[in-house]
C-alpha positions, 0 to 999 in steps of 0.5 A: 368181148371181141378183141380189138385190132388196130386199123393198120392191121385190120385193113392191111392190103391183101392184093396189089390193087388195094395198095394205096399210092404205089401204082408205079411199083404194083404195075411193074410187079404184076407185069413181071408175074404175068410174063414170068420175068421175076428177078431173084432179088428185090430191094424195096426202099422208101419212107416208113409206113408206105407199104414195103413189107405189105407189098413183099408179102403180097408178092410172095403170096401171088407168085405161089398162087395156084390160080392167078388172074390174068392181071397178075393177082392172087386168087385168095382161094387156093390152098397156097393163098389160104395158108399165106393168109393164115400165116402157115405157109412153109414157103414164106420166111420173114426175118427182122434185120434189126434183131437178127443182124449177126453173121450166124443168123444169115448163115442159118438163113443160107442153110435153109435155102438149100432145101427145095420147097415141098409145095409151090414154086418158090421159097420167098425170104423177106428181110425187113430193115436189112440196113441193120445187118452187120458188115460180116453178115452182108459179106456172108450173104453176098454169094447166095444173093448173087447165085441163089437156087432157081426156086429162091427169091429174096425180098429186102426192105429198108428205110435207109438205102444209103446204108446198104453196101454197093455190092448188095445193091448191084445184085437186086432190082431196086424199087423206090416207094414214095410218100403217099399223097394227101388226097389218096390218104384222105380217100383211104380214110373215108373208106375205113370210116364208112366201113367202121360207121364213123362220122368224120368230117372231110376237113378232119381227115385232111388234117390227119393226112397232113400230120402223118407226112405221107405215112399211111400207117401213121394216119391209121394210128392217128385215126384210131386214137382220135376215134377213141378220144371223140367217141366215134365222131371226128370234126375239125375242132376236136381233131385240131385239139387232139393233134395239138395244131393251131387253127389257121384263123390265128395266122390270118389274125396275125397277118391282119395285125401285120398289115395294120401295124397293130402290135398290141393286138399281135401281142395279146393274140400270142399271149392267148395262144401261149396260155393254151399251151402252145410253145413259141416254136409252134407259132413260128413254124406255123406262121412260116408255113402260113406265109409259104401257103400265101406265096403259093396262092398268089400264082395260079400255076403253083396253086396245086402246091397248096396243101390245106383243108378245102374250106380254107383254100378259097380264103387263102387265095383271096387273102393272097391276092390282097397281100404284097409279095414283098411283105410276105418274102420279108416276113418269111426271112424274119421267121426263118431267122427266128426259128434258127435262133429259138433253140439257142436263146435263153428267153424264148418268149422274148424272141417270139415277141421281138419277131412280132415287133419286126413283123408289125413294122414290116408293112411300113418298111416295105411301103417306103422301100417301094417308093424309093429303092435307094433307101436301105431296109435298115434305115427304113425300119429305123423310121418306123412308128413306135408303139405308144405304151407310155409318153416319152418326152422328145429330146430337143437340141440345146440351142439356147432358145425355148422351142416354140412348139411341143411335139406329140408323142404319137408322131413318127420318128421321121417327124421328130427328126424334122422338128428337133433339127428344124432349119429356117423356113427359107432354107427348107422351102417350106412355109413357116406356119405349115402346122396351122393349115388345118390339115389332118394329121395323116397328111402332115405325116405324109408330107414329113416323110416325103420331105425326109425322102427328098432330103436324102435324095438331094444329099445323095446327089450332092455326094455323088457329084462331089465324090465323082470328079472326072479323071485327068492325066495330070492328076492321075500321074501325081497320084501314081507318083505318090503311091510309088513313093509310099511303096519305096518307103515301105521297101515293097518288092513291087516297087520296080514293077510300078516304076516301069508300068505306064498308065493310059486314061480310057474315059472319065472314070477308067484307065489302063495300067500297061506292064512289060511282062506277066510277072510285073502284072502279077506284082501290080495285081497283088496290090490292086485293092490297096491301089484302088482305095488309094486312087479312089480317095486321092482322085475323089472318084468313087466310080474309078475302075482300072485294068492291068494289061501286058504290052510287050512294046513297053521298054523297061527303064534301066535300074538307077543302081547297077547290080553288084556281085559278091566281090563288089559288095564286099569292097563297098562294105569295106569302104563304108566300114573298114572294120569289116576287113579286119574281121575278115582277116582275123576269121580267115573268111572267103567270099561265098560265090 
């Protein structure tokens, strides 16, 4: 029986041209080899499984090749290349920084650098996971890394560049490896499936490429696992099942329930998903990604960011064209908040169901918000139509009279409010027998909502006119005097500043406060919020505004009470309280000047 070798090792690149998705690095290295401009130290950094160690091995093999090509590739036929491929080269040393991270390991490595290579031009030292070295090991390595022998080349590889000392970074040429694009991973997987004679649908390979998050090694490991699971035949459904991924069709069904306000359908769909073993966080995260893809699909310029399988791309674009942007953005906010709260909640299923309730009523809220921007979203949601799981009797205000008609439990809360707080027909300008006109129920509900909207607008207009009286000098002076009186009663330090300040009206809603200097201005601005609330309520003007300015021409009024020195203060105290003099004499006290 032939020994099995995993695809990540079996199809490991042997030349620069076969490295997937890192052309910006391979081109630079090949040009450096051709022009003989190799640095003495390289630092390869980037995510896991994108080709850092592989690129280091190819570089080590190529620079010692006896017959390199004109493009900077190894010949793979000379004695040096064959020894590299067989793992027998004496000029290549690879150290695992995770398990050999002590200062003694680095000292042994530095001791080996002193010996000249027996064959070939260079001795190449590769330290993988170099960020795992201890601080003392880094310090022991600094001098050798800065001034190595001409035949020594160091290649450091790491996934966490931020953990490496700046002194090490400054001595190396940095190469940043990027995550491999989904299309490039799919193309590489198709080549391997063709070589291994594996039947694989492209949609299944795209799912694998999305799952591995730009890591080619992970993609190859997933491919090997699914091939064993499916006995060599990969299709879309068995790949989803093996990777524990929800089919996109579930999310399209959730969107349809949202648009139709079908809460029961959404609940049953989630129950079906839950019975298949999917946790609630998978549903929330997948739904958020689905909404994000719909938002991306609405703009042709951003459609290139849509990372889905080919057979779903057109469906996304068509669905996005029919979906309101406001609905999608609001849904994304709800799902984001639910994902944050999922980890801390005790009843996780209830949280997901509450999120579905919000999403199903969101369509009605967005429609009402679009027709009247003055209504807040919280108030709109309160008028959403409840699900009729059971009949609930409406609460009727006790007026001493029996209601003439009973409300249907299927009516919206907006209609219920109008019915329970019904005014005479003359006050509302509505015909008394509107319900008997034979109109469909949808028109009655629409008229009820329009009537409710109009009532709110009328009340806002009345409130706005009532609370925005024009600013008059007489009223402002009275209000200013009242506020000054409050300051005096509270013995505030700002009293003198307010006494010397003057007010000047600019227009019907604004005025200026003029002070003699910046210190008085500062005292007034410290009370700005309190003053604003007081004047806004006193003058009945919600649009009131004022500014504080310094006008040096203002003359400050002299204080009503002259300032007394220490002696004068003592004499005044003795006049009021004669016992103070006796106390002073007995204790033989002097005035502290």
